[in-house]
C-alpha positions as protocol buffer text, in pm:
chain_id: "A"
residue {
  index: 1
  type: MET
  ca { x: -8754 y: 2722 z: 20161 }
}
residue {
  index: 2
  type: GLU
  ca { x: -8397 y: 2776 z: 20152 }
}
residue {
  index: 3
  type: LYS
  ca { x: -8188 y: 2837 z: 20447 }
}
residue {
  index: 4
  type: ARG
  ca { x: -8069 y: 3180 z: 20322 }
}
residue {
  index: 5
  type: GLU
  ca { x: -8428 y: 3267 z: 20283 }
}
residue {
  index: 6
  type: THR
  ca { x: -8525 y: 3181 z: 20650 }
}
residue {
  index: 7
  type: LYS
  ca { x: -8220 y: 3349 z: 20766 }
}
residue {
  index: 8
  type: LYS
  ca { x: -8388 y: 3644 z: 20636 }
}
residue {
  index: 9
  type: ILE
  ca { x: -8764 y: 3628 z: 20764 }
}
residue {
  index: 10
  type: ILE
  ca { x: -8578 y: 3534 z: 21095 }
}
residue {
  index: 11
  type: ASN
  ca { x: -8358 y: 3839 z: 21091 }
}
residue {
  index: 12
  type: SER
  ca { x: -8630 y: 4092 z: 20987 }
}
residue {
  index: 13
  type: LEU
  ca { x: -8891 y: 3937 z: 21300 }
}
residue {
  index: 14
  type: MET
  ca { x: -8576 y: 4006 z: 21518 }
}
residue {
  index: 15
  type: ASP
  ca { x: -8525 y: 4354 z: 21410 }
}
residue {
  index: 16
  type: LEU
  ca { x: -8908 y: 4426 z: 21516 }
}
residue {
  index: 17
  type: PRO
  ca { x: -8927 y: 4700 z: 21792 }
}
residue {
  index: 18
  type: GLU
  ca { x: -9017 y: 4609 z: 22128 }
}
residue {
  index: 19
  type: PHE
  ca { x: -9412 y: 4653 z: 22241 }
}
residue {
  index: 20
  type: GLU
  ca { x: -9449 y: 5020 z: 22307 }
}
residue {
  index: 21
  type: PRO
  ca { x: -9800 y: 5090 z: 22340 }
}
residue {
  index: 22
  type: GLU
  ca { x: -9949 y: 5362 z: 22128 }
}
residue {
  index: 23
  type: ARG
  ca { x: -10155 y: 5634 z: 22312 }
}
residue {
  index: 24
  type: VAL
  ca { x: -10445 y: 5852 z: 22209 }
}
residue {
  index: 25
  type: LYS
  ca { x: -10651 y: 6106 z: 22358 }
}
residue {
  index: 26
  type: VAL
  ca { x: -11045 y: 6129 z: 22339 }
}
residue {
  index: 27
  type: LYS
  ca { x: -11285 y: 6429 z: 22512 }
}
residue {
  index: 28
  type: VAL
  ca { x: -11601 y: 6356 z: 22670 }
}
residue {
  index: 29
  type: THR
  ca { x: -11765 y: 6685 z: 22573 }
}
residue {
  index: 30
  type: ARG
  ca { x: -12039 y: 6666 z: 22805 }
}
residue {
  index: 31
  type: LEU
  ca { x: -11786 y: 6638 z: 23138 }
}
residue {
  index: 32
  type: ASN
  ca { x: -11521 y: 6862 z: 22943 }
}
residue {
  index: 33
  type: MET
  ca { x: -11284 y: 6549 z: 23018 }
}
residue {
  index: 34
  type: VAL
  ca { x: -10985 y: 6460 z: 22848 }
}
residue {
  index: 35
  type: PHE
  ca { x: -10894 y: 6074 z: 22862 }
}
residue {
  index: 36
  type: GLU
  ca { x: -10555 y: 5955 z: 22725 }
}
residue {
  index: 37
  type: LEU
  ca { x: -10622 y: 5579 z: 22637 }
}
residue {
  index: 38
  type: LYS
  ca { x: -10288 y: 5365 z: 22587 }
}
residue {
  index: 39
  type: GLU
  ca { x: -10244 y: 5052 z: 22438 }
}
residue {
  index: 40
  type: LEU
  ca { x: -10283 y: 4704 z: 22602 }
}
residue {
  index: 41
  type: PRO
  ca { x: -10085 y: 4372 z: 22507 }
}
residue {
  index: 42
  type: TYR
  ca { x: -10304 y: 4106 z: 22357 }
}
residue {
  index: 43
  type: ASP
  ca { x: -10314 y: 3895 z: 22652 }
}
residue {
  index: 44
  type: LYS
  ca { x: -10467 y: 4165 z: 22880 }
}
residue {
  index: 45
  type: LEU
  ca { x: -10698 y: 4271 z: 22613 }
}
residue {
  index: 46
  type: VAL
  ca { x: -10845 y: 3937 z: 22582 }
}
residue {
  index: 47
  type: LYS
  ca { x: -10859 y: 3855 z: 22960 }
}
residue {
  index: 48
  type: LEU
  ca { x: -11066 y: 4149 z: 23000 }
}
residue {
  index: 49
  type: SER
  ca { x: -11344 y: 4088 z: 22686 }
}
residue {
  index: 50
  type: ARG
  ca { x: -11437 y: 3809 z: 22935 }
}
residue {
  index: 51
  type: GLU
  ca { x: -11529 y: 3988 z: 23163 }
}
residue {
  index: 52
  type: ALA
  ca { x: -11920 y: 4146 z: 23262 }
}
residue {
  index: 53
  type: ASP
  ca { x: -11901 y: 4487 z: 23127 }
}
residue {
  index: 54
  type: ALA
  ca { x: -11604 y: 4473 z: 22936 }
}
residue {
  index: 55
  type: ASN
  ca { x: -11579 y: 4783 z: 22759 }
}
residue {
  index: 56
  type: ILE
  ca { x: -11597 y: 4977 z: 23108 }
}
residue {
  index: 57
  type: HIS
  ca { x: -11325 y: 4739 z: 23219 }
}
residue {
  index: 58
  type: LEU
  ca { x: -11131 y: 4783 z: 22908 }
}
residue {
  index: 59
  type: ILE
  ca { x: -11181 y: 5207 z: 22976 }
}
residue {
  index: 60
  type: LEU
  ca { x: -11050 y: 5142 z: 23308 }
}
residue {
  index: 61
  type: ALA
  ca { x: -10748 y: 4962 z: 23225 }
}
residue {
  index: 62
  type: CYS
  ca { x: -10653 y: 5180 z: 22904 }
}
residue {
  index: 63
  type: VAL
  ca { x: -10701 y: 5530 z: 23084 }
}
residue {
  index: 64
  type: CYS
  ca { x: -10380 y: 5650 z: 23207 }
}
residue {
  index: 65
  type: ASN
  ca { x: -10409 y: 6028 z: 23266 }
}
residue {
  index: 66
  type: HIS
  ca { x: -10647 y: 5998 z: 23559 }
}
residue {
  index: 67
  type: PRO
  ca { x: -10557 y: 5766 z: 23819 }
}
residue {
  index: 68
  type: GLU
  ca { x: -10826 y: 5881 z: 24086 }
}
residue {
  index: 69
  type: ILE
  ca { x: -11094 y: 5710 z: 23869 }
}
residue {
  index: 70
  type: LYS
  ca { x: -10923 y: 5366 z: 24065 }
}
residue {
  index: 71
  type: ARG
  ca { x: -10836 y: 5548 z: 24426 }
}
residue {
  index: 72
  type: GLY
  ca { x: -11119 y: 5448 z: 24683 }
}
residue {
  index: 73
  type: ASP
  ca { x: -11146 y: 5851 z: 24780 }
}
residue {
  index: 74
  type: TRP
  ca { x: -11303 y: 5898 z: 24453 }
}
residue {
  index: 75
  type: TYR
  ca { x: -11545 y: 5567 z: 24333 }
}
residue {
  index: 76
  type: HIS
  ca { x: -11616 y: 5554 z: 24731 }
}
residue {
  index: 77
  type: ASP
  ca { x: -11604 y: 5858 z: 24887 }
}
residue {
  index: 78
  type: LYS
  ca { x: -11736 y: 6087 z: 24604 }
}
residue {
  index: 79
  type: MET
  ca { x: -11904 y: 5899 z: 24355 }
}
residue {
  index: 80
  type: LYS
  ca { x: -12038 y: 5662 z: 24651 }
}
residue {
  index: 81
  type: CYS
  ca { x: -11998 y: 5336 z: 24447 }
}
residue {
  index: 82
  type: ALA
  ca { x: -11830 y: 4997 z: 24543 }
}
residue {
  index: 83
  type: THR
  ca { x: -11624 y: 4969 z: 24268 }
}
residue {
  index: 84
  type: PRO
  ca { x: -11425 y: 5169 z: 24006 }
}
residue {
  index: 85
  type: ALA
  ca { x: -11643 y: 5004 z: 23726 }
}
residue {
  index: 86
  type: ASP
  ca { x: -11963 y: 5100 z: 23896 }
}
residue {
  index: 87
  type: ALA
  ca { x: -11856 y: 5427 z: 23945 }
}
residue {
  index: 88
  type: LEU
  ca { x: -11739 y: 5487 z: 23589 }
}
residue {
  index: 89
  type: LYS
  ca { x: -12074 y: 5341 z: 23483 }
}
residue {
  index: 90
  type: LYS
  ca { x: -12262 y: 5622 z: 23675 }
}
residue {
  index: 91
  type: LEU
  ca { x: -12010 y: 5884 z: 23503 }
}
residue {
  index: 92
  type: LEU
  ca { x: -12030 y: 5787 z: 23137 }
}
residue {
  index: 93
  type: ARG
  ca { x: -12331 y: 5745 z: 22943 }
}
residue {
  index: 94
  type: LYS
  ca { x: -12437 y: 5417 z: 22718 }
}
residue {
  index: 95
  type: GLY
  ca { x: -12290 y: 5621 z: 22433 }
}
residue {
  index: 96
  type: GLU
  ca { x: -11983 y: 5776 z: 22578 }
}
residue {
  index: 97
  type: VAL
  ca { x: -11868 y: 5419 z: 22686 }
}
residue {
  index: 98
  type: ASP
  ca { x: -11915 y: 5260 z: 22361 }
}
residue {
  index: 99
  type: LYS
  ca { x: -11798 y: 5570 z: 22175 }
}
residue {
  index: 100
  type: MET
  ca { x: -11492 y: 5518 z: 22385 }
}
residue {
  index: 101
  type: ALA
  ca { x: -11462 y: 5179 z: 22332 }
}
residue {
  index: 102
  type: ARG
  ca { x: -11441 y: 5188 z: 21975 }
}
residue {
  index: 103
  type: ALA
  ca { x: -11144 y: 5433 z: 21997 }
}
residue {
  index: 104
  type: ILE
  ca { x: -10988 y: 5168 z: 22225 }
}
residue {
  index: 105
  type: ASP
  ca { x: -11051 y: 4915 z: 21924 }
}
residue {
  index: 106
  type: ILE
  ca { x: -10908 y: 5131 z: 21671 }
}
residue {
  index: 107
  type: LEU
  ca { x: -10594 y: 5200 z: 21912 }
}
residue {
  index: 108
  type: HIS
  ca { x: -10564 y: 4816 z: 21910 }
}
residue {
  index: 109
  type: GLY
  ca { x: -10583 y: 4745 z: 21525 }
}
residue {
  index: 110
  type: TYR
  ca { x: -10947 y: 4691 z: 21488 }
}
residue {
  index: 111
  type: GLY
  ca { x: -10982 y: 5009 z: 21243 }
}
residue {
  index: 112
  type: ALA
  ca { x: -11055 y: 4992 z: 20873 }
}
residue {
  index: 113
  type: GLY
  ca { x: -10731 y: 4935 z: 20694 }
}
residue {
  index: 114
  type: SER
  ca { x: -10489 y: 4827 z: 20982 }
}
residue {
  index: 115
  type: VAL
  ca { x: -10439 y: 4482 z: 20816 }
}
residue {
  index: 116
  type: VAL
  ca { x: -10574 y: 4480 z: 20409 }
}
residue {
  index: 117
  type: THR
  ca { x: -10527 y: 4186 z: 20169 }
}
residue {
  index: 118
  type: VAL
  ca { x: -10199 y: 4150 z: 19941 }
}
residue {
  index: 119
  type: THR
  ca { x: -10255 y: 4079 z: 19618 }
}
residue {
  index: 120
  type: GLU
  ca { x: -10033 y: 3814 z: 19410 }
}
residue {
  index: 121
  type: ALA
  ca { x: -9959 y: 4143 z: 19178 }
}
residue {
  index: 122
  type: GLU
  ca { x: -9822 y: 4306 z: 19472 }
}
residue {
  index: 123
  type: ARG
  ca { x: -9607 y: 4039 z: 19609 }
}
residue {
  index: 124
  type: GLU
  ca { x: -9466 y: 4018 z: 19294 }
}
residue {
  index: 125
  type: ALA
  ca { x: -9409 y: 4377 z: 19294 }
}
residue {
  index: 126
  type: GLU
  ca { x: -9253 y: 4368 z: 19631 }
}
residue {
  index: 127
  type: ALA
  ca { x: -9050 y: 4093 z: 19535 }
}
residue {
  index: 128
  type: VAL
  ca { x: -8912 y: 4249 z: 19225 }
}
residue {
  index: 129
  type: THR
  ca { x: -8822 y: 4548 z: 19400 }
}
residue {
  index: 130
  type: ALA
  ca { x: -8632 y: 4385 z: 19686 }
}
residue {
  index: 131
  type: ALA
  ca { x: -8442 y: 4167 z: 19408 }
}
residue {
  index: 132
  type: VAL
  ca { x: -8342 y: 4500 z: 19211 }
}
residue {
  index: 133
  type: LYS
  ca { x: -8218 y: 4661 z: 19562 }
}
residue {
  index: 134
  type: GLU
  ca { x: -8001 y: 4327 z: 19629 }
}
residue {
  index: 135
  type: LEU
  ca { x: -7880 y: 4360 z: 19269 }
}
residue {
  index: 136
  type: GLU
  ca { x: -7773 y: 4757 z: 19316 }
}
residue {
  index: 137
  type: LYS
  ca { x: -7602 y: 4634 z: 19637 }
}
residue {
  index: 138
  type: ASN
  ca { x: -7365 y: 4415 z: 19454 }
}
């Protein structure tokens, strides 16, 4: 690879925006509650996937509009549970947990179409387009 091409690649990587977590809202209709879920950094996502009851811990980490679910007065006093995870398991049904976890997966790029294979013809077309733009500049 030429130095010029390498420099272009490095510059394009340097221009990538900082991680700004995406958010999505989901509604649990049975409870008439809307949960706002935020995207997590990769390392935290991997760490949570190793936990027992990983989906529950994932939901707890992603929910950003209900801080009360992590407070002792809610999970201990009101829900009569030892941990926020236990209280969330008591509050939500298994299907609701699964659907919320699926929404979180899609938020993190695990949905269809988030990463697609590029054919050789598409790569060539992109290269030609870039070359034409470069020629038009000069």
